[in-house]
Each structure stands twice: as structure tokens, then as C-alpha cells.
Phi, psi and omega in degrees: 000130183242154171271158173298149180296133189297333184293320185285332187264353176065036185290145177233149175225157178218135173245126185221150180284142180233154180259093173203147174241021175297137175308124185310317188292334181278353176276342180301117189294325189207172177291327186290119177070025179294123179240132184207149170205097195220136168223130179053036177079002174241155181139219188221143170223148180212166176201168190073162183229111173281326185191159173207156181218136181240087182277166180202166178091188185293328186260022182303320179296318183289321176300315182297311181298312181303309181300315184292324174303309185293316181296307186294332180288340178273358180266128179273105186249134166258109183250108181264009183251309172072026177250159177303122181103350172276160189081185179302136184220141174245129172284137191235138168212110185259142176295148177294311193256162177288328188227121000284343173060040181280109179246173186209134164240132179240125174264107184287149176284329178236128178228135174244127182234153173218131184212126176058034180080356178263131179248139181220162170234140174239129178236140178250125185094210183285148179302140185284145173292159177301125188262151173266132180267116178291146181305148178280131174270145176230142181287153180252328176238139177223125175239136178258145177213165185293148174273201175299327176235097179302158183306314183297320180288327173301316178298313177304316177300318179302310180302316180296321175296320173300314178298324179287324181294317180295337179276351182086021178287327176199166185266323182210149170212150179246113180251154182218168172217170184239165180217140178254130173250132177249129182244169183286344178210170177307131181282132175277112179303331178298328176298311176298318182296317179296320182289321181291317182298320186295316183268339182234065182297339180270009179253156174275113176272133187223150170214123181217111173051048176091351177265116184230136181187189182220100182263137173272354191245115178274108176289317184199125173240128178241130176201124178052047180072015179239146182236149176215146177214140173250122182258124178244125175197137188101118193223133160231158182228161183301143169213159189303139177078011180231117175283173188300317183294322177295318178297324174297314180295322174297325176295313182297333183267354180284119177295323176304301184284336169295320177294318173300319181292322182297313180305312187293317182293316175300320183289317177299310181295328179296318182283326180277332183312318183300338186270349193246146174272335181208150178210146172231141182234138176309130179295329178208155182282159174242174183258126174266122180261125177239166180302325187253342183204169170236144180233148163283137180232143177217150182251131179240128180223149182209161172259122180290141182273334185227205182251027182301130180280170179303317185291326179288320178294323177294317180296328179292320188269338184276141351278136172284171181296341173302329186236349180246290182139193183209137349306149191299309187299313182293324176294318178297315180297322178293321174303309182302315182293311186280324175287313181064023179229162172270114180290341187059226183269357171308130182067012174264170179291143176217142182158227179210157178222139178254181190292347178271356187087003173271164179150192184227143171219123175263183176262133186283089178240166185048052191224174178209151168271121178256126181222095186067234176263018180240134183234120178256110184266151178229149177195151171192206181193162177282135179242137178234174188301335179260020175289151182244123188307322179290323176295319182293320174299321177294320181296317180299316180298317180296329180280347175274352184302316183303311180292316182299316178296316183293330182282325190262003185285150190273339185279000000 
């Protein structure tokens, strides 16, 4: 689905500074069409729909980039802010797989951004009237049921993957499964966003076309010809008798987790390097601590050699070994075969892109698809030859905690 060309419709946009310190997420007027990319109170929220585009297939990133370049070039914009995220912006959520590969770009009619304490509003078309914020709805009853891939079948898939890796068919693969939550009334994405932002302040809280979550993993940030990525792979979670510092040391000392992490970092750096004139990679991983899990984390940064946009770069590196595996083609084929489910936009790039091709996309993790009164949760983990199926089931359960907590909270 494409929107009319902006040149033909004569669209105008204006970004201007506004005086408000209201929580960005609390500005979202209603559940319908809530768009967000926020961390620690800064980022972007939007509502209304000036345009949308739904690319699909193996070339979905190229389709998305081409459409966005053409559309944004036709907008006559007065930008009085001049900060990353001001001017026309598209919120992005890309499918994990090529097939069916249903992705979406949404251009909000009203966008509010905040960076370094400066707040601005961008409006496409006529200035919006003062909006009324509808009360946030919360579910009162929640029932869980198996998804397309039940836990028992997920464990079997993990066991099969481990057997194949031990036979030398591939080095790493990332498998996931889903869980369905059914509620008494339609779920308000804003309710999930508030809960996730409160408990996971070090994650990017996002909402794009029904996909809601809190990701700790920055796939790609592009700004002023510089790129940055934070790679997460290797996970441990709290267990009785082990304090947080001991758990962190255990994670750093784990050969299994270090091996999984190395594959992820090397795969991203290898795919990104051709686009860069210079690149730096963390010499060793550090531990990222979250309320529900700990991850090994490494940073990759580079200077771009050309004019490649954020969407083109994201398409080049996706899926990294952190969410796919290695070798990439074999891992993706194994995921399709063993999971036997449509991941949708889970584990795909999610975030925003501006008219300059700059922006931020994370990996859609710790997330759920919200559709009416149904919430489809996803979680998984990276597997290497010495992975244990029971441990992997426990890891996936730990990774579902953020959405479950946000959905079940009483306040």
C-alpha cells in the first residue's frame, strides 16, 4: 500500500520548540495509532496518520528506503529545531523474514520529540487543535494459552537445532516461540508502554502499528555520517543463592555465552564494514544489567564512506547472528523449518527514520503484537552446540517477563 506522492498533494510541515515537560508517553491521546520510541523520557511519540507504506519480500528495505526518500522529499518543511528527529519522520517496523515479510512505515501527522531537554512538535498539514488525552485502559482479566509454537514443541526444536550444530551443519541459530494472552477488553498499547518505561528505563520503549515492547538492543543509529550499534548476545537471569555481581561474573566466564556473543559481534561488523571508512569494535564485552536478565554487550561504531541511509544499512546487517544465527542463510532456513511459525515483526528492526536518512532502529525484542483483546508475546534465545534445551526454555520464559509484568500490573 502506498500513499500519494507528497509533491502532488502539496504537503507542508513545521517543527517548532514548545514549552512542556510533560512525560512524552502521557501525551499520546488514545490507544489507536499510538507511536513511540522513548528511553528515559526522551525520544519521539506520534499520532494521526499522514501516510503509510507496507513493503514486503526480500527487497522490503530497499522498497521502504525508496518510498520514504520520494515521499519526504516532496514535503515543504520549516524546521525551527534542527535536532535529530525534527522535521518529517517515519516510524518503522520491519518483518523478520522475507516471506511473508509484512512490514510498515507510518508517518504521523503530529509528532512530539524531546532531546537534551528540548521539546518540539512537528505537524504535517494544518496545525493540530489542542488534543484531549483519553484515559488509559487497563485489562482486568488475563488468560494465557499456547501460541503457534507451544513450549514443549519449542524445547523439541531446540534439541533438534543442537543436534544439527553438533553435527557441524551450522555454528549458531536463534529460535523463539510465542504465547497468547487474552483479555476481557481491547488492550491499550499505552498501558503496556507506561509499565515498560517505568520498569525498564535503560531500554527503548516502542510502539509501531500494534507492535509494542522494550528493547535493550540498538541495531543501528545513523547520524551525521556516523553509525553505531550495540550487540547483545549471551544471557543469564537471576536464580536463588546467586547475587547480581556473582551472576555477572558467571556470565563473563561462560564459554557458551562468550561464543554466542562473538558470533553476533563478528557477523554485524562483517556486514557493516563495507559501508565504512573506519570502524571500532569493543575489545571485550561488558555486562548489561536489566531487571529480568543480564546480557553480554559490545559496541560497534563506524564512519560511513558513502551516503547509505539508515534503512539501507539496516537491510544489509539484518538478521545479525544475535537474532538469526551463523552462517546466516543456513540459520534463517533452520529457523523457518524448526519454528514453523510466522514471527511477524518480532526480531525485526523497529524505530524511526528522518528525511536525511538518519535515525535509530533497535531489534524488536521483549515485545508483543497487540490486536484487540489478543496479545501475542515472543521470546527466544541464541543456541550453540553446547546449549541445553531445558535451560533455553527457562531463558525464553525470563525474557517474556517484561511484557507479562506490564500487562498484569495493578496500577
